[in-house]
Every structure is written in structure tokens, then in C-alpha cells.
N, CA, C and O atoms as a GROMACS GRO file, in nm:
protein
  332
    1MET      N    1  -5.863  12.802   8.101
    1MET     CA    2  -5.847  12.768   7.983
    1MET      C    3  -5.794  12.814   7.890
    1MET      O    4  -5.873  12.784   7.801
    2CYS      N    5  -5.693  12.883   7.832
    2CYS     CA    6  -5.684  12.971   7.687
    2CYS      C    7  -5.710  12.887   7.549
    2CYS      O    8  -5.736  12.769   7.523
    3ASP      N    9  -5.696  12.974   7.494
    3ASP     CA   10  -5.815  12.952   7.330
    3ASP      C   11  -5.696  12.877   7.267
    3ASP      O   12  -5.667  12.926   7.158
    4HIS      N   13  -5.623  12.778   7.300
    4HIS     CA   14  -5.548  12.680   7.231
    4HIS      C   15  -5.567  12.591   7.113
    4HIS      O   16  -5.556  12.471   7.138
    5PRO      N   17  -5.587  12.619   7.014
    5PRO     CA   18  -5.404  12.659   6.962
    5PRO      C   19  -5.369  12.816   6.914
    5PRO      O   20  -5.265  12.879   6.895
    6VAL      N   21  -5.495  12.838   6.906
    6VAL     CA   22  -5.511  12.981   6.877
    6VAL      C   23  -5.425  13.054   6.930
    6VAL      O   24  -5.352  13.125   6.862
    7ILE      N   25  -5.418  13.046   7.101
    7ILE     CA   26  -5.338  13.122   7.177
    7ILE      C   27  -5.236  12.998   7.252
    7ILE      O   28  -5.292  12.908   7.314
    8PRO      N   29  -5.097  12.999   7.242
    8PRO     CA   30  -5.031  12.890   7.248
    8PRO      C   31  -5.056  12.890   7.455
    8PRO      O   32  -5.074  12.973   7.545
    9LEU      N   33  -5.039  12.728   7.438
    9LEU     CA   34  -5.109  12.643   7.592
    9LEU      C   35  -4.962  12.744   7.643
    9LEU      O   36  -4.977  12.844   7.713
   10GLU      N   37  -4.877  12.714   7.611
   10GLU     CA   38  -4.738  12.777   7.670
   10GLU      C   39  -4.732  12.965   7.722
   10GLU      O   40  -4.640  13.042   7.754
   11ASN      N   41  -4.849  12.974   7.711
   11ASN     CA   42  -4.858  13.144   7.782
   11ASN      C   43  -4.894  13.157   7.851
   11ASN      O   44  -4.895  13.272   7.895
   12ALA      N   45  -4.977  13.016   7.946
   12ALA     CA   46  -5.084  13.006   8.017
   12ALA      C   47  -5.032  13.128   8.133
   12ALA      O   48  -5.094  13.216   8.193
   13ASN      N   49  -4.879  13.086   8.130
   13ASN     CA   50  -4.810  13.157   8.312
   13ASN      C   51  -4.842  13.291   8.268
   13ASN      O   52  -4.888  13.352   8.365
   14ILE      N   53  -4.840  13.354   8.180
   14ILE     CA   54  -4.903  13.466   8.126
   14ILE      C   55  -5.062  13.491   8.149
   14ILE      O   56  -5.095  13.570   8.237
   15HIS      N   57  -5.123  13.451   8.102
   15HIS     CA   58  -5.254  13.492   8.106
   15HIS      C   59  -5.313  13.480   8.256
   15HIS      O   60  -5.413  13.534   8.302
   16ALA      N   61  -5.210  13.384   8.326
   16ALA     CA   62  -5.254  13.358   8.490
   16ALA      C   63  -5.184  13.520   8.553
   16ALA      O   64  -5.238  13.565   8.653
   17GLY      N   65  -5.099  13.577   8.509
   17GLY     CA   66  -5.009  13.695   8.559
   17GLY      C   67  -5.147  13.790   8.509
   17GLY      O   68  -5.223  13.842   8.591
   18VAL      N   69  -5.164  13.802   8.373
   18VAL     CA   70  -5.261  13.928   8.383
   18VAL      C   71  -5.408  13.910   8.479
   18VAL      O   72  -5.482  13.996   8.528
   19ALA      N   73  -5.415  13.754   8.481
   19ALA     CA   74  -5.581  13.722   8.538
   19ALA      C   75  -5.510  13.776   8.744
   19ALA      O   76  -5.590  13.824   8.824
   20LEU      N   77  -5.376  13.753   8.780
   20LEU     CA   78  -5.357  13.791   8.925
   20LEU      C   79  -5.368  13.952   8.949
   20LEU      O   80  -5.402  14.010   9.052
   21ARG      N   81  -5.308  14.038   8.758
   21ARG     CA   82  -5.336  14.178   8.841
   21ARG      C   83  -5.408  14.222   8.840
   21ARG      O   84  -5.410  14.343   8.861
   22TYR      N   85  -5.545  14.131   8.807
   22TYR     CA   86  -5.694  14.191   8.825
   22TYR      C   87  -5.779  14.134   8.922
   22TYR      O   88  -5.901  14.147   8.925
   23GLY      N   89  -5.703  14.064   9.012
   23GLY     CA   90  -5.781  14.029   9.137
   23GLY      C   91  -5.791  13.896   9.146
   23GLY      O   92  -5.825  13.848   9.254
   24ALA      N   93  -5.768  13.824   9.052
   24ALA     CA   94  -5.760  13.657   9.077
   24ALA      C   95  -5.710  13.617   9.205
   24ALA      O   96  -5.644  13.703   9.265
   25ASP      N   97  -5.725  13.518   9.256
   25ASP     CA   98  -5.637  13.484   9.367
   25ASP      C   99  -5.565  13.373   9.325
   25ASP      O  100  -5.601  13.274   9.261
   26GLU      N  101  -5.428  13.414   9.385
   26GLU     CA  102  -5.310  13.353   9.307
   26GLU      C  103  -5.313  13.209   9.343
   26GLU      O  104  -5.291  13.122   9.259
   27GLN      N  105  -5.348  13.174   9.508
   27GLN     CA  106  -5.336  13.009   9.499
   27GLN      C  107  -5.425  12.924   9.405
   27GLN      O  108  -5.384  12.819   9.356
   28LYS      N  109  -5.569  12.984   9.378
   28LYS     CA  110  -5.663  12.918   9.282
   28LYS      C  111  -5.579  12.949   9.118
   28LYS      O  112  -5.551  12.858   9.039
   29LEU      N  113  -5.555  13.082   9.098
   29LEU     CA  114  -5.487  12.991   8.996
   29LEU      C  115  -5.334  12.907   8.963
   29LEU      O  116  -5.290  12.884   8.850
   30LEU      N  117  -5.276  12.875   9.079
   30LEU     CA  118  -5.162  12.826   9.075
   30LEU      C  119  -5.236  12.660   9.042
   30LEU      O  120  -5.201  12.590   8.946
   31GLU      N  121  -5.329  12.624   9.130
   31GLU     CA  122  -5.460  12.483   9.146
   31GLU      C  123  -5.450  12.488   8.997
   31GLU      O  124  -5.387  12.391   8.953
   32MET      N  125  -5.514  12.613   8.858
   32MET     CA  126  -5.546  12.583   8.826
   32MET      C  127  -5.449  12.544   8.730
   32MET      O  128  -5.518  12.480   8.650
   33LEU      N  129  -5.349  12.541   8.692
   33LEU     CA  130  -5.226  12.552   8.630
   33LEU      C  131  -5.211  12.430   8.639
   33LEU      O  132  -5.190  12.381   8.528
   34THR      N  133  -5.213  12.278   8.810
   34THR     CA  134  -5.127  12.230   8.835
   34THR      C  135  -5.198  12.094   8.846
   34THR      O  136  -5.200  11.999   8.767
   35ILE      N  137  -5.276  12.119   9.007
   35ILE     CA  138  -5.352  12.021   9.076
   35ILE      C  139  -5.480  11.998   8.995
   35ILE      O  140  -5.511  11.881   8.972
   36ASN      N  141  -5.593  12.137   8.928
   36ASN     CA  142  -5.717  12.092   8.911
   36ASN      C  143  -5.686  12.003   8.733
   36ASN      O  144  -5.783  11.948   8.681
   37PRO      N  145  -5.614  12.001   8.696
   37PRO     CA  146  -5.597  11.907   8.524
   37PRO      C  147  -5.568  11.802   8.526
   37PRO      O  148  -5.604  11.720   8.443
   38ALA      N  149  -5.449  11.765   8.680
   38ALA     CA  150  -5.433  11.615   8.747
   38ALA      C  151  -5.553  11.593   8.768
   38ALA      O  152  -5.598  11.489   8.720
   39LYS      N  153  -5.618  11.656   8.823
   39LYS     CA  154  -5.701  11.578   8.890
   39LYS      C  155  -5.858  11.577   8.776
   39LYS      O  156  -5.928  11.477   8.793
   40ILE      N  157  -5.892  11.644   8.708
   40ILE     CA  158  -5.985  11.625   8.541
   40ILE      C  159  -5.912  11.477   8.512
   40ILE      O  160  -5.960  11.365   8.529
   41LEU      N  161  -5.777  11.514   8.461
   41LEU     CA  162  -5.743  11.377   8.382
   41LEU      C  163  -5.747  11.218   8.500
   41LEU      O  164  -5.705  11.106   8.473
   42GLY      N  165  -5.796  11.254   8.596
   42GLY     CA  166  -5.785  11.144   8.695
   42GLY      C  167  -5.625  11.102   8.705
   42GLY      O  168  -5.632  10.984   8.672
   43ILE      N  169  -5.508  11.124   8.726
   43ILE     CA  170  -5.371  11.138   8.717
   43ILE      C  171  -5.311  11.224   8.841
   43ILE      O  172  -5.189  11.230   8.849
   44ASP      N  173  -5.433  11.328   8.993
   44ASP     CA  174  -5.355  11.353   9.055
   44ASP      C  175  -5.265  11.269   9.176
   44ASP      O  176  -5.207  11.318   9.272
   45ASP      N  177  -5.276  11.132   9.136
   45ASP     CA  178  -5.180  11.036   9.277
   45ASP      C  179  -5.067  11.049   9.183
   45ASP      O  180  -4.975  10.974   9.215
   46ARG      N  181  -5.038  11.128   9.064
   46ARG     CA  182  -4.917  11.111   9.047
   46ARG      C  183  -4.860  11.263   9.046
   46ARG      O  184  -4.758  11.294   9.108
   47VAL      N  185  -4.942  11.357   8.966
   47VAL     CA  186  -4.928  11.460   8.910
   47VAL      C  187  -4.948  11.585   8.970
   47VAL      O  188  -5.032  11.550   9.054
   48GLY      N  189  -4.935  11.689   8.986
   48GLY     CA  190  -5.051  11.785   9.010
   48GLY      C  191  -4.976  11.864   9.112
   48GLY      O  192  -5.001  11.985   9.117
   49SER      N  193  -4.889  11.814   9.191
   49SER     CA  194  -4.899  11.886   9.356
   49SER      C  195  -4.735  11.780   9.400
   49SER      O  196  -4.707  11.663   9.374
   50ILE      N  197  -4.669  11.875   9.463
   50ILE     CA  198  -4.559  11.754   9.529
   50ILE      C  199  -4.580  11.749   9.628
   50ILE      O  200  -4.618  11.824   9.718
   51LYS      N  201  -4.551  11.640   9.612
   51LYS     CA  202  -4.609  11.525   9.730
   51LYS      C  203  -4.464  11.420   9.756
   51LYS      O  204  -4.416  11.385   9.648
   52LYS      N  205  -4.400  11.374   9.859
   52LYS     CA  206  -4.384  11.261   9.838
   52LYS      C  207  -4.407  11.161   9.765
   52LYS      O  208  -4.530  11.150   9.761
   53GLY      N  209  -4.334  11.039   9.674
   53GLY     CA  210  -4.356  10.964   9.609
   53GLY      C  211  -4.475  10.952   9.464
   53GLY      O  212  -4.532  10.857   9.410
   54LYS      N  213  -4.471  11.141   9.435
   54LYS     CA  214  -4.561  11.144   9.305
   54LYS      C  215  -4.423  11.177   9.238
   54LYS      O  216  -4.311  11.175   9.290
   55ASP      N  217  -4.472  11.220   9.065
   55ASP     CA  218  -4.363  11.224   9.015
   55ASP      C  219  -4.299  11.344   9.032
   55ASP      O  220  -4.363  11.447   9.055
   56ALA      N  221  -4.167  11.342   9.022
   56ALA     CA  222  -4.063  11.486   9.087
   56ALA      C  223  -4.042  11.536   8.913
   56ALA      O  224  -3.945  11.509   8.842
   57ASP      N  225  -4.176  11.622   8.871
   57ASP     CA  226  -4.186  11.710   8.753
   57ASP      C  227  -4.165  11.848   8.794
   57ASP      O  228  -4.267  11.897   8.841
   58ILE      N  229  -4.038  11.948   8.790
   58ILE     CA  230  -4.038  12.042   8.800
   58ILE      C  231  -4.014  12.165   8.768
   58ILE      O  232  -3.964  12.140   8.658
   59VAL      N  233  -4.008  12.292   8.776
   59VAL     CA  234  -3.939  12.444   8.697
   59VAL      C  235  -3.947  12.481   8.812
   59VAL      O  236  -4.031  12.476   8.901
   60ILE      N  237  -3.781  12.543   8.792
   60ILE     CA  238  -3.730  12.634   8.917
   60ILE      C  239  -3.748  12.779   8.759
   60ILE      O  240  -3.714  12.767   8.641
   61TRP      N  241  -3.809  12.891   8.826
   61TRP     CA  242  -3.799  13.030   8.739
   61TRP      C  243  -3.725  13.110   8.819
   61TRP      O  244  -3.712  13.111   8.941
   62SER      N  245  -3.671  13.191   8.720
   62SER     CA  246  -3.600  13.344   8.773
   62SER      C  247  -3.679  13.458   8.904
   62SER      O  248  -3.640  13.515   9.006
   63HIS      N  249  -3.851  13.444   8.802
   63HIS     CA  250  -3.901  13.518   8.912
   63HIS      C  251  -4.038  13.450   8.981
   63HIS      O  252  -4.012  13.346   9.041
   64HIS      N  253  -4.132  13.475   8.983
   64HIS     CA  254  -4.253  13.401   8.983
   64HIS      C  255  -4.251  13.405   8.875
   64HIS      O  256  -4.191  13.468   8.788
   65PRO      N  257  -4.382  13.268   8.885
   65PRO     CA  258  -4.404  13.240   8.751
   65PRO      C  259  -4.462  13.337   8.650
   65PRO      O  260  -4.425  13.358   8.534
   66PHE      N  261  -4.590  13.407   8.739
   66PHE     CA  262  -4.671  13.459   8.649
   66PHE      C  263  -4.649  13.566   8.625
   66PHE      O  264  -4.728  13.638   8.564
   67ASP      N  265  -4.521  13.606   8.674
   67ASP     CA  266  -4.434  13.792   8.662
   67ASP      C  267  -4.434  13.756   8.511
   67ASP      O  268  -4.481  13.648   8.475
   68LEU      N  269  -4.376  13.856   8.411
   68LEU     CA  270  -4.385  13.893   8.302
   68LEU      C  271  -4.232  13.847   8.255
   68LEU      O  272  -4.233  13.775   8.155
   69ARG      N  273  -4.125  13.873   8.301
   69ARG     CA  274  -4.031  13.913   8.315
   69ARG      C  275  -3.940  13.720   8.387
   69ARG      O  276  -3.824  13.685   8.408
   70ALA      N  277  -4.026  13.676   8.395
   70ALA     CA  278  -3.972  13.527   8.450
   70ALA      C  279  -3.909  13.448   8.361
   70ALA      O  280  -3.993  13.420   8.275
   71LYS      N  281  -3.835  13.412   8.344
   71LYS     CA  282  -3.760  13.300   8.281
   71LYS      C  283  -3.754  13.169   8.328
   71LYS      O  284  -3.746  13.166   8.451
   72VAL      N  285  -3.755  13.083   8.286
   72VAL     CA  286  -3.694  12.944   8.307
   72VAL      C  287  -3.574  12.894   8.326
   72VAL      O  288  -3.498  12.890   8.229
   73GLU      N  289  -3.533  12.846   8.448
   73GLU     CA  290  -3.397  12.873   8.472
   73GLU      C  291  -3.336  12.638   8.461
   73GLU      O  292  -3.262  12.559   8.402
   74LYS      N  293  -3.396  12.644   8.522
   74LYS     CA  294  -3.380  12.508   8.561
   74LYS      C  295  -3.557  12.416   8.528
   74LYS      O  296  -3.663  12.475   8.547
   75VAL      N  297  -3.549  12.293   8.487
   75VAL     CA  298  -3.642  12.175   8.498
   75VAL      C  299  -3.621  12.025   8.487
   75VAL      O  300  -3.598  11.944   8.397
   76TYR      N  301  -3.640  12.025   8.622
   76TYR     CA  302  -3.613  11.850   8.686
   76TYR      C  303  -3.742  11.778   8.613
   76TYR      O  304  -3.861  11.811   8.611
   77ILE      N  305  -3.689  11.696   8.568
   77ILE     CA  306  -3.857  11.580   8.470
   77ILE      C  307  -3.776  11.457   8.583
   77ILE      O  308  -3.662  11.461   8.629
   78ASP      N  309  -3.849  11.385   8.597
   78ASP     CA  310  -3.816  11.247   8.738
   78ASP      C  311  -3.712  11.277   8.763
   78ASP      O  312  -3.630  11.211   8.699
   79GLY      N  313  -3.647  11.390   8.865
   79GLY     CA  314  -3.566  11.414   8.937
   79GLY      C  315  -3.480  11.450   8.860
   79GLY      O  316  -3.383  11.467   8.933
   80GLU      N  317  -3.438  11.484   8.716
   80GLU     CA  318  -3.327  11.447   8.650
   80GLU      C  319  -3.319  11.639   8.618
   80GLU      O  320  -3.433  11.681   8.596
   81ASN      N  321  -3.223  11.741   8.614
   81ASN     CA  322  -3.218  11.808   8.541
   81ASN      C  323  -3.246  11.831   8.395
   81ASN      O  324  -3.169  11.763   8.328
   82CYS      N  325  -3.319  11.895   8.330
   82CYS     CA  326  -3.323  11.875   8.148
   82CYS      C  327  -3.224  12.027   8.090
   82CYS      O  328  -3.204  12.078   7.980
   83LEU      N  329  -3.197  12.046   8.178
   83LEU     CA  330  -3.147  12.212   8.134
   83LEU      C  331  -3.036  12.196   8.166
   83LEU      O  332  -2.955  12.288   8.155
   0.00000   0.00000   0.00000
């Protein structure tokens, strides 16, 4: 976890990219930003991974989300394009 709100949570992918650069495991980083928070909140039956029957919220990036050049291209919330 970053020091939100001192360091905005919106920059979590940048922090993950830095961690990846210094040897963190990519799969573990993805889980830290997706399924693990959902498990902590007790909502992993609805969100946190892409599986049939879960809420269809997903972001499409221009590059790998941990790449500093990455920009959000599309956002789908409940299966609807919101961007």
C-alpha cells in the first residue's frame, strides 16, 4: 500500500512498475492490486479477477499497466464502455 493520500492511490501502477523493475514478481504485484484487496474486503466472490459471473469491470491499457508509458484506453464498468 502506498501512503495514500500523501502519495495518491491513482499512482499504484507506477509503484508496482518500480517494484517490478527492482525484482518483484509480476504475478504477485497483479494480485496485490486486484484479488488480494477483494479478499481483504470480503468481496472476492464479485470482483478482483476475471471470471464468469463476476462484475465485469476492466481497464484496457496502451501498454503493460506497470509501464510508465501506459495510458488508459478503455474502461468497462458492468460490461459498458465508459471511456
